[in-house]
C-alpha positions in Angstrom: -21.1 -3.3 -1.7 -20.0 -0.7 0.9 -16.4 -1.8 0.6 -16.5 -1.6 -3.2 -18.0 1.9 -2.9 -15.3 2.8 -0.4 -12.6 1.8 -2.9 -14.2 3.9 -5.6 -14.6 7.0 -3.4 -11.1 6.7 -1.9 -9.1 5.9 -5.1 -11.0 8.4 -7.2 -10.6 11.0 -4.5 -14.1 12.3 -5.1 -14.4 14.3 -1.9 -11.2 16.2 -2.7 -12.2 16.9 -6.3 -15.8 18.0 -5.7 -16.6 20.6 -3.1 -20.2 19.4 -2.4 -19.0 15.9 -1.6 -16.4 17.4 0.7 -19.1 19.0 2.8 -21.1 15.8 3.3 -17.9 13.7 3.9 -18.9 10.9 1.5 -15.9 8.8 2.4 -16.8 8.7 6.1 -20.5 8.0 5.2 -19.4 4.9 3.1 -17.3 3.6 6.1 -20.4 4.0 8.3 -22.5 2.1 5.8 -19.8 -0.6 5.9 -20.1 -0.8 9.7 -23.9 -1.1 9.5 -23.6 -3.8 6.9 -21.1 -5.7 9.0 -23.4 -5.5 12.0 -26.4 -7.0 10.2 -24.6 -9.5 8.1 -24.1 -13.1 9.1 -20.7 -13.8 10.7 -18.1 -15.6 8.7 -16.0 -17.8 11.1 -12.5 -19.1 10.3 -9.3 -19.7 12.1 -9.2 -16.7 14.5 -5.9 -17.1 16.4 -3.7 -15.1 14.1 -6.6 -12.7 13.2 -6.9 -11.8 16.9 -3.2 -11.2 17.1 -3.5 -8.8 14.1 -6.4 -7.1 15.8 -4.4 -6.7 19.0 -1.5 -5.2 17.1 -3.8 -2.7 15.5 -5.3 -1.9 18.9 -1.8 -1.4 20.4 -0.8 0.9 17.5 -4.0 3.0 18.0 -3.3 3.2 21.7 0.2 4.4 21.1 -1.1 7.1 18.8 -3.7 8.2 21.4 -1.1 8.4 24.2 1.4 10.2 21.9 -1.2 12.7 20.8 -2.0 13.5 24.5 1.6 14.8 25.0 2.1 16.4 21.5 2.9 20.1 21.4 0.7 20.7 18.3 -2.5 19.2 19.5 -4.5 20.0 16.3 -2.1 18.2 14.0 -1.9 15.3 16.5 -5.6 14.6 16.8 -6.3 15.2 13.1 -3.7 12.6 12.3 -5.1 10.2 14.9 -8.6 10.7 13.4 -7.3 9.8 9.9 -5.5 6.7 11.3 -8.7 5.6 13.1 -10.4 5.6 9.7 -7.8 3.3 8.3 -8.2 0.9 11.3 -11.9 0.8 10.6 -11.2 0.1 6.9 -8.8 -2.7 7.9 -11.4 -4.2 10.2 -14.3 -4.0 7.7 -12.3 -5.4 4.8 -11.1 -8.3 7.0 -14.6 -9.1 8.1 -16.7 -8.4 4.9 -14.3 -9.3 2.1 -13.9 -12.7 3.5 -14.9 -15.2 0.7 -13.2 -16.1 -2.6 -16.0 -14.5 -4.6 -15.8 -11.2 -2.7 -12.0 -11.2 -2.8 -12.1 -11.6 -6.6 -14.5 -8.7 -7.1 -12.6 -6.5 -4.6 -9.2 -7.2 -6.3 -10.7 -6.6 -9.8 -12.0 -3.2 -8.8 -8.7 -2.3 -6.9 -6.6 -3.1 -10.0 -9.0 -1.4 -12.4 -8.9 1.8 -10.4 -5.1 1.7 -10.2 -4.9 1.0 -13.9 -6.9 4.2 -14.4 -4.4 6.1 -12.3 -1.5 4.5 -14.2 -2.8 5.5 -17.6 -3.4 9.0 -16.4 0.3 9.2 -15.3 1.5 7.8 -18.6 -0.6 10.3 -20.5 0.6 13.1 -18.3 4.2 12.1 -19.1 3.5 12.0 -22.8 1.9 15.4 -22.8 4.8 16.9 -20.9 7.2 15.5 -23.4 5.1 16.7 -26.3 5.1 20.2 -24.9 8.9 20.1 -24.7 9.4 19.9 -20.9 13.0 19.3 -20.0 13.8 15.6 -19.4 15.8 16.4 -16.2 12.9 18.4 -14.7 10.4 15.7 -15.7 12.6 13.0 -14.0 13.1 15.1 -10.9 9.5 16.3 -10.3 7.8 13.4 -12.1 4.1 13.1 -12.7 1.2 12.0 -10.5 -2.1 10.6 -11.5 -3.8 13.9 -12.3 -5.6 13.6 -8.9 -5.1 14.8 -5.4 -4.2 13.4 -2.0 -2.0 10.3 -2.0 -1.8 10.0 -5.8 -1.0 13.6 -6.8 2.7 13.6 -5.7 5.0 11.6 -8.0 6.7 9.8 -5.0 3.4 9.0 -3.2 1.9 7.8 -6.5 5.0 5.6 -7.0 4.4 3.9 -3.6 0.8 3.1 -4.6 1.9 1.6 -7.9 4.6 -0.4 -6.1 2.0 -2.0 -3.9 -0.5 -3.1 -6.7 2.1 -3.9 -9.3 2.9 -7.4 -8.0 -0.7 -8.2 -7.3 -1.6 -7.5 -11.0 1.4 -9.6 -12.1 1.0 -12.6 -9.9 -2.8 -13.0 -10.3 -2.3 -13.5 -14.1 -1.0 -17.0 -13.0 -4.3 -17.7 -11.3 -6.5 -17.0 -14.4 -7.1 -19.1 -17.5 -10.1 -17.3 -18.9 -9.1 -14.9 -21.7 -10.9 -11.7 -20.6 -9.9 -11.7 -16.9 -6.3 -12.6 -17.8 -6.3 -9.9 -20.5 -7.4 -7.3 -17.9 -4.8 -8.4 -15.4 -2.1 -8.3 -18.1 -3.3 -4.8 -19.1 -3.1 -3.7 -15.5 0.4 -5.2 -15.1 1.7 -3.5 -18.2 0.0 -0.2 -17.5 1.3 -0.1 -13.9 4.8 -1.1 -15.0 4.7 1.8 -17.5 3.6 4.2 -14.7 6.4 3.1 -12.4 8.9 3.8 -15.2 7.7 7.3 -16.1 6.4 8.7 -12.8 9.8 10.0 -11.7 9.9 8.1 -8.4 13.3 6.4 -7.8 11.9 4.6 -4.8 9.1 3.0 -7.0 11.7 1.7 -9.5 13.9 0.3 -6.7 10.8 -1.3 -5.0 9.7 -3.0 -8.2 13.2 -4.4 -8.8 13.5 -5.7 -5.3 10.0 -7.2 -5.5 10.9 -8.9 -8.7 14.0 -10.5 -7.1 12.0 -11.5 -4.0 9.3 -13.1 -6.3 11.9 -15.2 -8.0 13.7 -16.1 -4.8 10.4 -17.0 -3.2 9.6 -19.7 -5.7 12.3 -20.1 -8.4 10.7 -23.4 -9.6 7.6 -21.4 -10.7 9.0 -20.5 -14.1 6.0 -18.3 -15.0 6.5 -16.1 -11.9 10.2 -15.8 -12.5 9.8 -14.8 -16.1 7.0 -12.4 -15.5 8.7 -10.4 -12.7 12.3 -10.6 -13.7 11.5 -9.3 -17.2 11.0 -6.0 -15.5 14.7 -5.6 -14.8 15.8 -5.5 -18.5 12.8 -3.3 -19.1 14.2 -0.8 -16.5 17.6 -1.0 -18.1 16.4 -0.4 -21.7 13.2 1.6 -21.3 13.7 3.8 -18.2 14.1 7.4 -19.5 17.8 8.5 -19.6 17.2 11.4 -17.2 15.7 9.0 -14.7 18.7 6.7 -15.1 20.9 9.7 -14.4 18.9 10.4 -11.2 19.3 6.8 -10.1 23.0 6.9 -10.5 23.1 10.3 -8.7 21.3 8.8 -5.8 24.1 6.3 -5.2 26.4 9.2 -4.3 24.1 11.2 -2.0 26.7 13.8 -1.1 26.4 15.2 -4.7 22.6 14.7 -5.0 20.6 17.6 -3.5 17.5 15.5 -3.0 19.3 12.6 -1.4 21.3 15.0 0.8 18.1 16.7 2.0 16.5 13.3 2.7 19.5 12.2 4.8 19.2 15.4 6.8 15.5 14.8 7.4 16.2 11.3 8.6 18.9 12.5 11.0 16.5 15.1 12.4 13.9 12.4 12.9 16.3 10.1 14.7 17.2 13.0 17.0 13.6 13.5 17.7 13.4 9.8 18.6 16.5 10.0 20.8 14.9 12.9 22.7 11.5 11.3 22.9 12.1 7.5 22.8 8.8 6.2 24.3 6.0 8.2 22.7 7.8 10.4 20.1 6.9 14.0 19.4 3.3 13.1 18.5 1.4 12.0 15.3 1.7 14.6 12.6 4.1 16.7 14.7 7.4 16.0 12.8 7.0 19.2 10.6 6.5 21.6 13.5 9.4 20.1 15.5 11.7 20.1 12.5 11.0 23.8 11.9 11.3 24.8 15.5 14.3 22.8 16.7 15.7 20.0 14.6 16.5 21.5 11.1 20.2 21.3 10.3 22.4 24.3 9.3 22.2 24.9 5.6 18.9 23.0 5.2 15.5 24.6 4.5 13.8 25.0 8.0 10.3 24.8 6.5 7.9 22.1 7.9 9.2 19.1 6.0 7.9 15.6 6.5 10.5 12.8 7.4 10.3 11.1 4.0 10.4 7.5 5.4 7.8 5.4 7.1 10.4 4.1 9.5 11.7 7.6 10.6 8.1 8.8 10.6 7.0 6.1 13.1 10.1 6.4 15.3 10.0 10.1 15.5 6.2 10.6 15.9 5.2 7.6 18.0 8.5 6.4 19.5 8.9 2.8 20.6 5.2 2.7 21.6 4.2 2.9 18.0 7.2 1.3 16.3 7.0 -2.0 18.1 3.3 -2.7 17.2 4.1 -1.6 13.6 6.9 -4.2 13.3 4.7 -6.8 15.0 1.9 -6.1 12.4 4.3 -6.6 9.5 5.6 -9.8 11.0 2.0 -11.1 11.7 1.0 -10.1 8.1 3.6 -12.4 6.6 2.9 -15.1 9.1 -0.9 -14.9 8.4 -0.3 -15.3 4.6 2.1 -18.2 5.3 -0.6 -20.0 7.3 -3.1 -19.4 4.6 -0.8 -21.0 2.0 0.0 -23.9 4.4 -3.8 -24.6 4.7 -3.9 -25.1 0.9 -0.6 -26.9 0.3 -1.9 -30.4 0.9 -3.7 -30.4 -2.5 -1.7 -29.8 -5.7 -4.8 -28.2 -7.3 -5.2 -25.7 -4.5 -1.6 -24.6 -5.0 -2.8 -23.2 -8.3 -5.9 -21.6 -6.9 -6.7 -17.9 -6.8 -6.5 -17.9 -3.0 -3.0 -19.4 -2.8 -1.6 -17.1 -5.4 -3.3 -14.1 -3.9 -1.5 -15.0 -0.6 1.8 -14.8 -2.4 0.8 -11.6 -4.1 0.0 -9.9 -0.8 3.4 -10.8 0.5 5.0 -9.1 -2.6 2.7 -6.1 -2.3 3.9 -5.4 1.2 7.5 -5.9 0.1 6.9 -3.2 -2.4 5.4 -1.0 0.3 8.2 -1.5 2.7 10.9 -0.8 0.2 9.3 2.3 -1.5 8.1 3.5 1.9 11.7 3.8 3.1 11.9 7.0 1.0 8.3 8.4 1.5 6.0 9.5 4.3 3.1 7.1 3.7 2.5 5.5 7.1 -0.9 7.2 7.4 -1.9 6.3 3.8 -4.3 3.4 3.1 -1.9 1.0 1.3 -0.7 -1.1 4.2 -4.0 -1.2 6.1 -5.9 -2.4 3.0 -3.3 -5.1 2.5 -3.7 -6.2 6.1 -7.5 -6.3 5.8 -7.2 -8.4 2.6 -4.8 -10.8 4.4 -7.3 -11.3 7.2 -10.2 -11.7 4.8 -8.3 -14.2 2.7 -7.2 -16.2 5.7 -10.9 -16.3 6.9 -12.1 -17.3 3.5 -9.7 -20.2 3.3 -10.2 -21.5 6.8 -14.0 -20.8 7.1 -16.6 -23.5 6.9 -20.2 -22.1 6.5 -22.6 -23.9 8.9 -25.8 -23.1 7.0 -27.0 -22.9 3.4 -28.1 -19.3 4.0 -24.6 -18.3 5.0 -23.1 -20.2 2.1 -25.4 -18.3 -0.2 -24.4 -15.0 1.4 -20.8 -15.7 0.7 -21.4 -15.9 -3.0 -20.6 -18.7 -5.5 -17.4 -20.7 -4.9 -14.5 -19.9 -7.1 -12.8 -22.7 -9.0 -9.0 -23.2 -9.1 -7.0 -21.8 -12.0 -6.7 -25.4 -13.4 -10.5 -25.8 -13.3 -11.1 -22.5 -15.0 
């Protein structure tokens, strides 16, 4: 229950929207409740080897952040960023330990997609209102629309990253459902999130969705349903993407004549110079903006405290090799963990159609979307990757666990049938 409440609080951004909740730090209270629940709940044991490796990668990344913060010039920004990141590590840990049965995974995924569908329809309605009031198409394509919220969904680009992560999950889980109502909800989520990606004004989100569609087909071309579902998005982009957005996509291919792309390239070069000057620990978590303003802005570029607009440049510049190596290791371990989960189920043809097997495929595609869209946005300290890592650990534990007592089996909830059985 605590993890479901956490999802609701985080994705609805309740603390940011309502001042009284900001005072009591409701998000942190929910995480504390999750910790207490994990302490008193029966342990779910599964194959722990890869899970321990993931935990070690997270510990190494946190240690890199702590060491980097110790030497940062802007201590306030550094330790504030580390505190935020520590929260995501706790969220990863709790999801991996609590959302660790097929039943819990289904409920968690349902709420996650439902909340993102709410955000998607808000973006579509915002786009429709702007068009109705006569907003210029070029401005709408450039500045885009968020989800009518704050935090990591208010900015069009950040919103696009979030949609890119959940879009393949909504699509692929349709293949795991045979019942009409769940399948209809998943289809509504997939269509709604697809529409939000098209209208939100984020070029990175569109590129991420196209790349994810190609990877989905390449991953299993024999699965006709998967190929048709995802590859259908490519002609949708060609025919339904607003003309102004198409013009921006073409403009981005010639970055010397695109002001936004030129500025991003300058920010990336500045970040790489920061990494060159501070290769081991970087300039400190959250310290890119102040260093850019003070020393690294290029002639002719706005010297304001910009962010690096790339998770890769962000990690290299702010935490150096000490943070980048664990980050790469975690991504590698994530894909390996999902591969092991699928391998555990591949011996039975029915299990290859199960919710768990298909979710393992969907998690891979979700992180592909994150890695592609995150190449253009500063979202390393946002929750997307860390939630996916937690789900990967929880799914692996659910598939490999064998409850030793009826009490623990009851605590895990009713077993979930395969798609064929449903």
